[in-house]
C-alpha positions as CSV (number, residue, x, y, z in Angstrom):
1,M,-67.3,-1.1,-45.9
2,S,-68.1,-1.8,-42.3
3,L,-66.5,1.5,-41.3
4,A,-69.0,3.5,-43.3
5,R,-71.9,1.4,-42.0
6,A,-70.9,2.1,-38.4
7,C,-70.4,5.8,-39.2
8,A,-73.8,6.2,-40.8
9,T,-75.7,4.5,-38.0
10,T,-73.8,6.1,-35.1
11,S,-76.3,7.1,-32.3
12,F,-75.3,9.2,-29.4
13,T,-78.6,8.6,-27.6
14,T,-78.3,4.8,-27.6
15,S,-74.6,4.7,-26.7
16,P,-73.5,3.7,-23.2
17,V,-73.6,6.3,-20.5
18,A,-69.8,6.4,-20.3
19,V,-69.5,7.2,-24.0
20,R,-72.2,9.9,-23.9
21,D,-70.5,11.5,-21.0
22,R,-67.1,11.4,-22.7
23,V,-68.5,13.0,-25.9
24,V,-70.0,15.9,-24.0
25,D,-66.8,16.3,-22.0
26,L,-64.8,16.4,-25.2
27,V,-67.0,19.1,-26.7
28,A,-66.6,21.1,-23.5
29,D,-62.9,20.7,-23.5
30,T,-62.5,21.6,-27.2
31,V,-64.7,24.7,-26.9
32,A,-62.8,25.8,-23.8
33,V,-59.3,25.3,-25.3
34,T,-60.5,27.1,-28.4
35,A,-61.7,30.0,-26.3
36,L,-58.3,30.3,-24.7
37,G,-56.5,30.2,-28.0
38,S,-58.8,32.7,-29.6
39,A,-57.3,35.5,-27.5
40,R,-53.8,35.0,-28.9
41,P,-52.7,38.1,-30.9
42,E,-51.9,36.2,-34.0
43,L,-55.3,34.6,-34.0
44,V,-57.1,37.8,-33.3
45,A,-55.3,39.2,-36.3
46,L,-56.4,36.2,-38.4
47,V,-60.0,36.7,-37.5
48,E,-59.8,40.4,-38.4
49,E,-58.2,39.6,-41.7
50,S,-60.7,36.9,-42.5
51,A,-63.6,39.3,-41.8
52,V,-62.6,41.5,-44.8
53,G,-65.2,40.8,-47.4
54,A,-66.6,37.8,-45.6
55,P,-70.4,37.4,-46.0
56,E,-72.7,37.2,-43.0
57,G,-73.3,33.6,-42.0
58,G,-75.0,31.5,-39.4
59,A,-72.0,30.0,-37.5
60,T,-70.0,31.3,-34.5
61,V,-66.3,32.0,-34.3
62,I,-65.4,31.8,-30.6
63,G,-64.4,35.3,-29.4
64,S,-66.4,37.0,-32.2
65,V,-69.9,38.5,-32.0
66,H,-70.6,38.2,-35.7
67,G,-72.1,35.4,-37.8
68,W,-69.8,33.6,-40.2
69,P,-70.1,31.1,-43.0
70,A,-69.6,27.6,-41.6
71,G,-66.4,26.8,-43.5
72,T,-64.8,30.0,-42.3
73,A,-65.9,29.5,-38.7
74,A,-64.6,26.0,-38.7
75,F,-61.2,27.1,-40.1
76,L,-60.8,29.9,-37.5
77,N,-62.0,27.9,-34.5
78,A,-59.8,25.0,-35.5
79,S,-56.8,27.3,-35.9
80,A,-57.2,28.3,-32.3
81,V,-57.8,24.9,-30.7
82,A,-54.2,23.6,-30.7
83,A,-52.4,26.9,-30.4
84,D,-51.8,26.6,-26.6
85,Q,-51.1,22.8,-26.8
86,L,-54.0,22.0,-24.4
87,Q,-56.1,20.1,-27.0
88,D,-57.3,16.5,-26.9
89,G,-55.6,13.6,-28.5
90,H,-55.5,9.9,-29.2
91,R,-52.2,8.2,-28.5
92,M,-52.4,5.2,-30.6
93,A,-54.0,7.0,-33.6
94,R,-51.3,9.7,-33.1
95,G,-53.5,12.8,-33.6
96,H,-56.2,15.0,-32.2
97,P,-59.7,13.7,-33.2
98,A,-62.0,16.0,-31.2
99,S,-60.0,19.0,-32.1
100,H,-60.8,18.3,-35.8
101,V,-64.4,17.1,-35.5
102,V,-65.9,19.4,-32.9
103,P,-65.2,22.8,-34.7
104,A,-66.6,21.4,-38.0
105,V,-69.7,19.8,-36.6
106,L,-70.6,22.8,-34.4
107,A,-70.2,25.3,-37.3
108,L,-72.2,23.3,-39.8
109,A,-74.9,22.3,-37.3
110,E,-75.3,25.9,-36.1
111,E,-75.6,27.1,-39.7
112,R,-78.3,24.5,-40.4
113,D,-80.0,24.7,-37.0
114,M,-79.6,21.1,-36.0
115,P,-80.5,19.5,-32.7
116,G,-78.0,18.6,-30.0
117,D,-78.3,14.8,-30.2
118,E,-77.5,14.9,-33.9
119,V,-74.5,17.1,-33.2
120,L,-73.2,14.7,-30.6
121,S,-73.8,11.7,-32.9
122,A,-71.8,13.3,-35.6
123,V,-68.9,14.1,-33.2
124,L,-68.9,10.5,-32.1
125,A,-69.0,9.2,-35.6
126,G,-66.1,11.4,-36.8
127,Y,-64.0,10.6,-33.8
128,E,-64.4,6.8,-34.3
129,V,-63.7,6.9,-38.0
130,G,-60.7,9.1,-37.7
131,T,-59.0,7.3,-34.9
132,R,-59.4,4.0,-36.7
133,V,-57.9,5.4,-39.8
134,G,-55.1,6.8,-37.7
135,R,-54.4,3.5,-36.1
136,A,-54.4,1.8,-39.4
137,M,-51.8,4.3,-40.7
138,G,-49.4,3.5,-37.8
139,G,-48.0,7.0,-37.9
140,T,-47.1,9.3,-40.8
141,T,-44.2,9.4,-43.3
142,P,-41.1,11.3,-42.1
143,G,-41.6,15.0,-41.9
144,V,-45.4,14.9,-42.2
145,H,-47.6,15.9,-39.2
146,D,-50.8,14.0,-38.7
147,I,-52.9,17.2,-38.7
148,G,-53.5,17.1,-42.5
149,T,-54.1,13.4,-42.9
150,W,-56.7,11.3,-41.0
151,G,-58.1,14.4,-39.2
152,A,-59.7,15.6,-42.4
153,V,-61.1,12.1,-43.0
154,A,-62.6,12.3,-39.5
155,V,-64.2,15.7,-40.2
156,A,-65.7,14.4,-43.5
157,A,-67.2,11.4,-41.8
158,A,-68.8,13.6,-39.2
159,V,-70.3,15.7,-41.9
160,A,-71.8,12.7,-43.6
161,R,-73.3,11.5,-40.3
162,L,-74.7,14.9,-39.6
163,L,-76.3,15.6,-43.0
164,R,-77.2,12.1,-44.1
165,P,-77.7,9.9,-41.1
166,G,-78.2,6.3,-41.9
167,D,-76.9,6.6,-45.5
168,V,-74.1,4.1,-45.7
169,A,-73.3,4.9,-49.3
170,V,-72.8,8.5,-48.6
171,S,-70.6,7.7,-45.6
172,E,-68.5,5.4,-47.7
173,A,-68.1,8.0,-50.5
174,T,-67.3,10.7,-48.0
175,I,-64.5,8.7,-46.3
176,G,-63.1,7.8,-49.7
177,L,-63.2,11.4,-51.1
178,A,-61.5,12.7,-48.0
179,A,-58.8,10.0,-48.1
180,S,-58.2,11.1,-51.8
181,A,-57.2,14.7,-50.9
182,V,-55.0,14.7,-47.8
183,L,-52.7,17.5,-46.7
184,L,-49.0,16.7,-46.1
185,T,-48.4,19.3,-43.4
186,D,-44.9,20.1,-42.3
187,A,-44.1,18.6,-38.9
188,A,-41.1,20.8,-38.5
189,T,-43.2,24.0,-38.6
190,I,-45.4,22.7,-35.8
191,F,-42.6,21.3,-33.6
192,G,-40.5,24.4,-34.3
193,G,-43.2,26.5,-32.6
194,R,-44.1,28.5,-35.6
195,T,-47.4,30.3,-35.6
196,G,-48.1,29.0,-39.2
197,G,-48.8,25.7,-37.6
198,H,-52.1,27.0,-36.2
199,A,-53.5,27.3,-39.7
200,F,-52.6,23.6,-40.5
201,L,-55.3,22.4,-38.2
202,G,-57.7,25.0,-39.5
203,A,-57.0,24.1,-43.1
204,S,-57.5,20.4,-42.4
205,V,-60.8,20.9,-40.8
206,Q,-62.0,23.3,-43.5
207,L,-60.9,20.8,-46.1
208,G,-62.7,17.9,-44.4
209,L,-65.9,19.9,-44.2
210,S,-65.7,20.9,-47.8
211,L,-65.0,17.3,-49.0
212,G,-67.8,16.0,-46.7
213,T,-70.4,18.4,-48.1
214,S,-69.1,17.6,-51.6
215,A,-69.7,13.9,-51.1
216,V,-73.1,14.5,-49.6
217,A,-73.9,16.5,-52.8
218,G,-73.0,13.4,-54.9
219,L,-69.3,14.0,-55.9
220,A,-67.7,10.6,-55.9
221,P,-64.2,9.3,-55.4
222,L,-62.5,6.4,-57.1
223,P,-63.0,3.5,-54.6
224,G,-60.2,2.2,-52.4
225,A,-58.7,5.6,-51.6
226,L,-57.7,4.8,-48.1
227,E,-55.4,2.0,-49.1
228,R,-54.5,3.2,-52.6
229,H,-53.8,6.9,-51.9
230,L,-53.8,7.9,-48.2
231,A,-51.7,4.9,-47.2
232,A,-49.3,5.5,-50.1
233,V,-48.6,9.2,-49.6
234,A,-49.0,9.7,-45.8
235,A,-48.9,6.5,-43.8
236,K,-45.9,5.0,-42.1
237,G,-47.5,1.6,-42.7
238,F,-51.1,0.4,-43.2
239,D,-53.1,-2.2,-41.4
240,P,-56.6,-2.6,-43.0
241,A,-57.7,-4.8,-40.1
242,A,-58.0,-1.6,-38.0
243,L,-60.8,-0.5,-40.2
244,E,-63.0,-3.6,-39.7
245,V,-65.5,-2.8,-37.0
246,G,-68.6,-4.8,-37.8
247,D,-72.1,-3.3,-38.3
248,S,-71.8,-0.9,-35.4
249,W,-69.2,0.5,-33.0
250,V,-67.9,-1.9,-30.4
251,D,-65.1,-1.1,-27.9
252,L,-65.2,2.6,-28.8
253,E,-62.0,4.5,-29.2
254,V,-63.5,7.7,-27.7
255,L,-62.9,6.1,-24.3
256,R,-59.2,5.6,-25.1
257,G,-58.3,9.2,-26.0
258,Y,-56.6,11.7,-23.8
259,V,-57.2,15.2,-22.6
260,K,-54.1,17.3,-21.9
261,T,-53.2,18.5,-18.4
262,H,-50.1,20.4,-19.5
263,P,-49.8,23.1,-22.2
264,T,-47.1,21.2,-24.1
265,C,-46.7,18.7,-26.9
266,A,-48.0,15.3,-25.8
267,H,-44.6,13.8,-26.2
268,L,-43.5,15.8,-23.2
269,H,-46.4,14.8,-20.9
270,G,-44.6,11.9,-19.2
271,L,-41.8,14.3,-18.4
272,N,-44.2,17.0,-17.2
273,D,-46.0,14.5,-15.0
274,A,-42.7,13.5,-13.4
275,V,-41.7,17.0,-12.6
276,A,-45.2,17.7,-11.2
277,D,-44.7,14.7,-8.9
278,L,-41.4,16.1,-7.7
279,L,-43.0,19.4,-6.9
280,A,-45.9,17.7,-5.1
281,A,-43.4,15.7,-3.0
282,G,-41.4,18.7,-2.1
283,S,-37.8,18.8,-0.8
284,P,-36.2,16.1,1.3
285,D,-36.5,18.5,4.3
286,G,-40.2,18.6,4.0
287,G,-40.5,22.1,2.5
288,P,-41.3,23.0,-1.1
289,L,-38.8,22.1,-3.9
290,R,-37.2,25.5,-4.7
291,A,-35.6,26.2,-8.1
292,E,-32.7,28.0,-6.4
293,D,-31.8,24.8,-4.7
294,V,-31.4,22.9,-7.9
295,A,-27.9,22.5,-9.3
296,D,-28.9,20.7,-12.5
297,V,-31.4,18.3,-14.0
298,E,-31.0,15.2,-16.2
299,V,-33.9,14.2,-18.3
300,R,-34.0,10.8,-20.1
301,L,-36.6,10.5,-22.9
302,F,-37.7,8.3,-25.8
303,H,-36.6,9.2,-29.3
304,A,-39.4,11.5,-30.4
305,A,-39.5,13.5,-27.1
306,A,-35.6,13.7,-26.9
307,A,-35.7,15.8,-30.1
308,F,-37.2,18.6,-28.1
309,D,-33.9,19.5,-26.4
310,A,-33.6,23.2,-27.2
311,V,-34.1,26.0,-24.8
312,A,-37.2,28.0,-25.9
313,R,-37.1,31.5,-27.3
314,D,-40.7,32.3,-26.4
315,E,-43.9,30.8,-25.0
316,L,-44.8,29.0,-28.2
317,T,-41.5,27.2,-28.5
318,A,-41.6,26.5,-24.8
319,R,-44.5,24.1,-25.5
320,F,-42.0,22.0,-27.5
321,S,-39.1,22.3,-25.2
322,A,-38.1,19.8,-22.6
323,P,-35.6,22.1,-20.8
324,T,-37.9,25.1,-20.7
325,S,-41.0,23.2,-19.6
326,V,-39.0,21.7,-16.8
327,A,-37.6,25.0,-15.8
328,V,-40.9,26.8,-15.9
329,A,-42.5,24.2,-13.6
330,L,-39.6,24.3,-11.1
331,V,-39.3,28.1,-11.0
332,T,-43.1,28.9,-10.8
333,G,-44.3,25.7,-9.1
334,Q,-46.8,24.9,-11.9
335,L,-47.0,24.4,-15.6
336,D,-50.2,25.8,-17.0
337,E,-51.7,28.6,-19.2
338,T,-50.8,31.2,-16.5
339,T,-47.1,30.3,-16.4
340,V,-46.2,29.4,-20.0
341,T,-46.0,33.1,-21.1
342,T,-43.1,34.8,-22.9
343,G,-42.4,36.9,-19.9
344,T,-41.9,33.8,-17.7
345,V,-40.2,31.7,-20.4
346,T,-37.6,34.4,-21.1
347,S,-37.1,35.4,-17.5
348,P,-33.5,35.1,-16.2
349,A,-34.5,32.5,-13.6
350,V,-36.1,30.2,-16.2
351,T,-33.5,30.6,-18.9
352,D,-30.7,30.0,-16.4
353,L,-32.3,26.8,-15.1
354,A,-33.3,25.6,-18.6
355,S,-29.6,25.9,-19.6
356,R,-28.8,23.4,-16.8
357,V,-31.4,20.8,-18.0
358,R,-29.6,18.0,-19.9
359,V,-31.7,16.0,-22.3
360,V,-30.6,12.4,-23.0
361,H,-32.1,10.0,-25.5
362,D,-32.5,6.8,-23.6
363,E,-32.9,4.0,-26.1
364,T,-34.3,1.7,-23.5
365,L,-37.4,3.9,-23.4
366,D,-38.1,3.7,-27.1
367,T,-40.0,0.5,-26.9
368,A,-42.5,2.0,-24.5
369,Y,-43.7,4.5,-27.2
370,P,-46.5,4.9,-28.5
371,Q,-48.0,2.9,-25.6
372,G,-46.8,5.6,-23.3
373,R,-44.7,8.7,-23.1
374,P,-41.8,7.5,-20.9
375,A,-39.5,9.9,-19.0
376,R,-37.0,9.6,-16.2
377,V,-35.9,12.7,-14.3
378,L,-32.9,13.2,-12.0
379,V,-32.7,16.5,-10.1
380,R,-29.4,17.2,-8.3
381,L,-29.6,19.7,-5.5
382,R,-26.8,22.1,-4.6
383,D,-26.2,20.3,-1.3
384,G,-25.4,17.0,-3.3
385,R,-28.7,15.2,-2.7
386,E,-30.6,13.8,-5.6
387,L,-34.3,13.4,-6.4
388,T,-35.8,11.1,-9.0
389,A,-39.1,10.6,-10.7
390,R,-40.6,8.9,-13.7
391,G,-43.5,9.3,-16.0
392,D,-45.0,6.6,-18.3
393,R,-48.6,6.8,-19.4
394,P,-49.5,10.4,-18.8
395,R,-52.4,11.6,-16.6
396,G,-55.6,12.1,-18.6
397,D,-54.8,9.3,-21.0
398,D,-56.8,6.1,-21.5
399,D,-56.6,4.1,-18.3
400,R,-55.5,7.2,-16.4
401,A,-58.5,9.3,-17.7
402,L,-59.4,12.3,-15.5
403,P,-62.6,12.1,-13.5
404,R,-65.5,14.2,-15.0
405,E,-65.2,16.8,-12.3
406,E,-61.5,17.4,-13.2
407,L,-62.4,17.7,-16.9
408,R,-65.1,20.1,-16.2
409,A,-62.8,22.1,-13.9
410,K,-60.3,22.5,-16.7
411,A,-63.0,23.6,-19.1
412,R,-64.5,26.1,-16.6
413,R,-61.0,27.4,-15.8
414,L,-60.1,28.1,-19.4
415,L,-63.5,29.7,-20.2
416,T,-63.4,31.8,-17.1
417,H,-59.9,33.0,-18.1
418,R,-61.3,34.1,-21.4
419,F,-64.8,35.3,-20.7
420,G,-65.3,35.4,-16.9
421,G,-67.1,33.1,-14.6
422,E,-70.7,34.0,-15.4
423,H,-70.3,33.4,-19.1
424,A,-68.3,30.3,-18.6
425,T,-71.3,28.9,-16.8
426,G,-73.6,29.9,-19.7
427,V,-71.4,28.2,-22.3
428,L,-71.0,25.0,-20.2
429,T,-74.8,24.8,-19.7
430,A,-75.4,25.2,-23.4
431,I,-72.9,22.3,-24.0
432,D,-74.6,20.1,-21.5
433,D,-78.0,20.9,-23.0
434,L,-76.9,19.4,-26.3
435,A,-77.4,16.0,-24.7
436,T,-81.1,16.8,-23.9
437,D,-83.0,19.5,-25.8
438,G,-80.4,22.0,-26.7
439,T,-79.2,23.0,-30.2
440,A,-76.0,24.1,-31.8
441,R,-77.5,27.6,-32.2
442,D,-78.1,27.8,-28.4
443,L,-74.4,27.1,-27.9
444,G,-73.4,29.7,-30.6
445,L,-75.6,32.3,-28.9
446,A,-74.0,31.6,-25.5
447,L,-70.6,32.0,-27.0
448,R,-71.5,35.3,-28.8
449,V,-73.0,36.7,-25.6
450,A,-69.8,35.9,-23.8
451,A,-67.7,37.5,-26.6
452,E,-69.8,40.6,-26.6
453,A,-69.3,41.1,-22.9
454,T,-65.6,40.6,-23.0
455,P,-63.3,43.6,-23.6
């Protein structure tokens, strides 16, 4: 299998500069987003419950000062990474590759004290394998969220590259074993803003790590699992051609992924971009666009995004709500981790405006998905004037990738929010050092120091 060969021989150090930079940036983004999520009360409680009877280990759980077994650390960190809907993603693969791969690789590499270049090679290998499997699937079967499907395959592939570099047979067995044991996670739980959805990503990562180490140990699958099993039970369709890559990676998918700029489901990012553009443009009179001047809003969306038409009941459901995310942005002037809070979401100003946001499924926009996340917005002011905006390919995605300085600013902002500026610098330095002479343990130490100093 050419996919296995490319996986086994993945090299961070010989990859193009743009690829190396992107991999480091994705590690920074994933760690920072995880740090933000780790402070959520439900995830603090999960860490505390998981600590009961847990043996001391060599891996770090972000926000904790203790050492954890790698499997547990990967589960807990991955449970936090998507909680605030600021994680990475890949539009055409329809999932979140770095959010799966990074927690697993960092936990296992820290436990086994592995060098940074091997960490980054494994992250790149898992990302490339996972996104190609996701593209081959063409989406998931109705009601199934992608989190439990190809993401676990990506993790297992990363484990194979980390522990058995250059071993094509092990990579092939690992991909096959992971494809033989997918999770069929409930999309409604996630899109309904239920906290149980956090654990879906954690369970997928933990499963991929377990299956990856099992295959490395010699446990073998029945060949052909990608087409025979994963495609049959989880894929909307299956195109094996997406898996043919040659002897090494060419035209890497890691350069086509996205990093979120809004704390919402990616389906809403075209809409969120359009509203941000309206706020930046201001009112027709030259002043700021004020929520109190808005009579009502009409939002036209493609089919998947139009399903998010309910007014949110709290901050988690707001991340899957077109009316509430629009209202929060217009009332506060911005949509980020400081404004998507239950206090803001349930405030009279936001709930009142959200009730005046009409969501329309515009069938003419359906053909632009998944190539984009199209949205059309019409804001009617109380004086009768109208403002319009549109969103298509969201900012931060593929050909609209954020500059490195903006990616780093996001990571620094989230880490500072969680740990303070000094410790944010320490964590980011340890991540950058992975590309030179740093190790996963150096990064784990920086994260534990930050956690110890944080009330």
